[in-house]
C-alpha positions in Angstrom: 137.6 -70.0 36.0 137.1 -67.8 38.9 134.8 -68.9 41.8 131.7 -66.7 42.3 131.8 -65.7 46.0 128.3 -63.8 46.1 126.6 -66.9 47.7 129.3 -67.1 50.4 129.3 -63.4 51.1 125.6 -63.4 51.6 125.9 -66.3 54.1 128.7 -64.1 55.9 126.4 -61.1 55.9 123.7 -63.1 57.6 126.2 -64.6 60.1 127.4 -60.9 60.9 123.7 -60.0 61.7 123.3 -63.1 64.0 126.6 -62.3 65.7 125.3 -58.8 66.4 122.0 -60.2 67.7 123.7 -62.4 70.0 126.1 -59.7 71.2 123.0 -57.5 71.8 121.3 -60.3 73.6 124.1 -61.1 75.9 124.6 -57.5 77.0 120.9 -57.2 77.6 121.0 -60.4 79.8 123.9 -59.0 81.7 122.3 -55.6 82.4 118.5 -56.3 82.6 118.5 -59.5 84.5 121.2 -58.2 87.0 119.7 -54.8 87.4 116.3 -56.6 88.2 117.8 -58.8 90.8 120.1 -56.3 92.4 117.5 -53.5 92.7 114.8 -55.9 94.2 114.0 -54.8 97.8 111.8 -57.7 98.6 110.5 -61.0 97.2 112.2 -63.9 95.4 114.5 -61.6 93.4 115.8 -60.1 96.6 116.3 -63.6 98.2 118.1 -64.5 94.9 120.5 -61.6 95.3 121.1 -62.2 99.1 121.9 -65.9 98.6 123.6 -66.1 95.1 125.3 -62.7 94.9 128.5 -64.3 93.6 126.7 -66.4 91.0 124.7 -63.4 89.8 127.7 -61.2 89.4 129.4 -64.2 87.6 126.3 -64.6 85.2 126.4 -61.0 84.4 130.3 -61.1 83.7 130.1 -64.2 81.5 127.3 -62.7 79.5 129.2 -59.6 78.9 132.4 -61.8 77.9 130.0 -63.7 75.5 128.8 -60.3 74.0 132.7 -59.5 73.5 133.4 -62.8 71.7 130.2 -62.5 69.4 131.5 -59.1 68.6 135.0 -60.3 67.9 133.5 -63.0 65.7 131.3 -60.4 63.8 134.5 -58.1 63.2 136.5 -61.2 62.0 133.7 -62.3 59.6 133.4 -58.8 58.3 137.2 -58.8 57.7 136.9 -62.0 55.7 133.8 -60.4 53.9 136.2 -57.4 52.9 139.0 -59.5 51.8 136.8 -61.9 49.6 135.2 -58.8 48.0 138.5 -57.2 47.5 140.0 -60.4 45.9 137.2 -60.6 43.6 137.4 -56.8 42.6 141.1 -57.2 41.8 140.6 -60.4 39.9 143.9 -62.0 38.7 145.7 -58.9 40.3 144.8 -60.1 43.7 147.7 -61.4 45.6 145.4 -64.0 47.2 142.9 -65.7 44.9 139.2 -65.7 46.0 139.3 -69.6 46.4 141.9 -69.2 49.0 139.9 -66.6 51.0 136.9 -68.7 50.8 138.8 -71.7 52.1 140.2 -69.7 54.9 137.0 -68.1 56.0 135.4 -71.4 56.1 138.1 -73.0 58.3 137.4 -74.1 61.9 139.7 -71.4 63.2 137.5 -68.6 61.9 134.7 -69.7 64.1 136.3 -70.3 67.5 135.2 -66.9 68.8 131.6 -67.8 68.0 132.0 -71.1 69.9 133.8 -69.4 72.8 130.8 -66.9 73.0 128.4 -69.7 73.2 130.5 -71.3 75.9 130.6 -68.0 78.0 126.8 -67.5 77.3 126.2 -71.1 78.8 128.4 -70.3 81.8 126.2 -67.2 82.2 123.0 -69.2 82.2 124.6 -71.8 84.6 125.7 -69.1 87.0 122.3 -67.5 87.1 120.6 -70.9 87.5 122.9 -71.9 90.4 122.0 -68.5 92.1 118.4 -69.4 91.6 119.1 -72.7 93.0 120.9 -71.4 96.0 118.0 -69.1 96.9 115.8 -72.3 96.8 118.0 -74.7 98.5 120.0 -73.3 101.6 122.5 -76.2 101.4 123.9 -74.9 98.1 124.9 -71.7 99.9 127.1 -73.7 102.3 129.1 -75.1 99.3 132.5 -73.5 99.0 132.9 -70.9 96.1 135.8 -72.8 95.1 133.8 -75.6 94.2 130.6 -73.9 93.0 132.3 -71.0 90.9 135.9 -71.3 90.4 136.2 -75.1 89.6 133.6 -75.2 87.0 135.1 -72.0 85.5 138.6 -73.5 85.2 137.4 -76.7 83.8 135.5 -74.8 81.0 138.6 -72.6 80.4 140.6 -75.7 80.0 138.1 -77.0 77.4 138.0 -73.9 75.6 141.8 -73.7 75.3 142.0 -77.2 74.0 139.0 -76.5 71.5 140.9 -73.3 70.3 144.2 -75.1 69.8 142.7 -78.2 68.0 140.5 -76.0 65.7 143.4 -73.7 64.9 145.8 -76.4 64.2 143.4 -78.6 62.2 141.4 -75.7 60.7 140.9 -77.3 57.3 140.1 -80.9 58.5 136.5 -82.1 58.1 136.8 -83.7 61.7 139.6 -81.8 63.5 139.3 -83.6 66.8 139.9 -87.1 65.1 142.9 -85.4 63.2 144.0 -84.3 66.4 143.6 -87.6 68.0 145.4 -89.4 65.2 148.4 -86.9 65.6 148.5 -87.8 69.4 148.6 -91.4 68.8 151.6 -91.0 66.2 153.5 -89.0 68.7 
């Protein structure tokens, strides 16, 4: 008996639409917010640019990075969509059965780009928020960029790398981090 992939294909189609919207939102955040801040000649937005220029630029860069990861996720889902549809069309002649494609599409490793996109978008919001805080509190402007910009970036990068590794290595586990922890304890 062959598995009917239509419900999962509909789900992937909706997820691809969501990824497109998230990608567009991220680009809009980077371009519109930054343009408004940079072009301000007076008022709070001008103060925001003067006080938090590095964090505004970082916020825009992280938003563009988020858009890139959401686009990669959308492209990856479209590829799975095509492979599942192709396997269904070929039937028994397909080198890989539909069931395998469905399992692979549902693995944790399929969704790491999505999670990385949200991490980058969160960093974007945090960078813009820090720029606002710098404009409101002069003390924050005296904190070294190593502490306020690079240290959080490196910490998040480390988290993303570990998550990517765990979710790729334990892609078919219900709880991949528990499986990773168990494998560490065995070693």
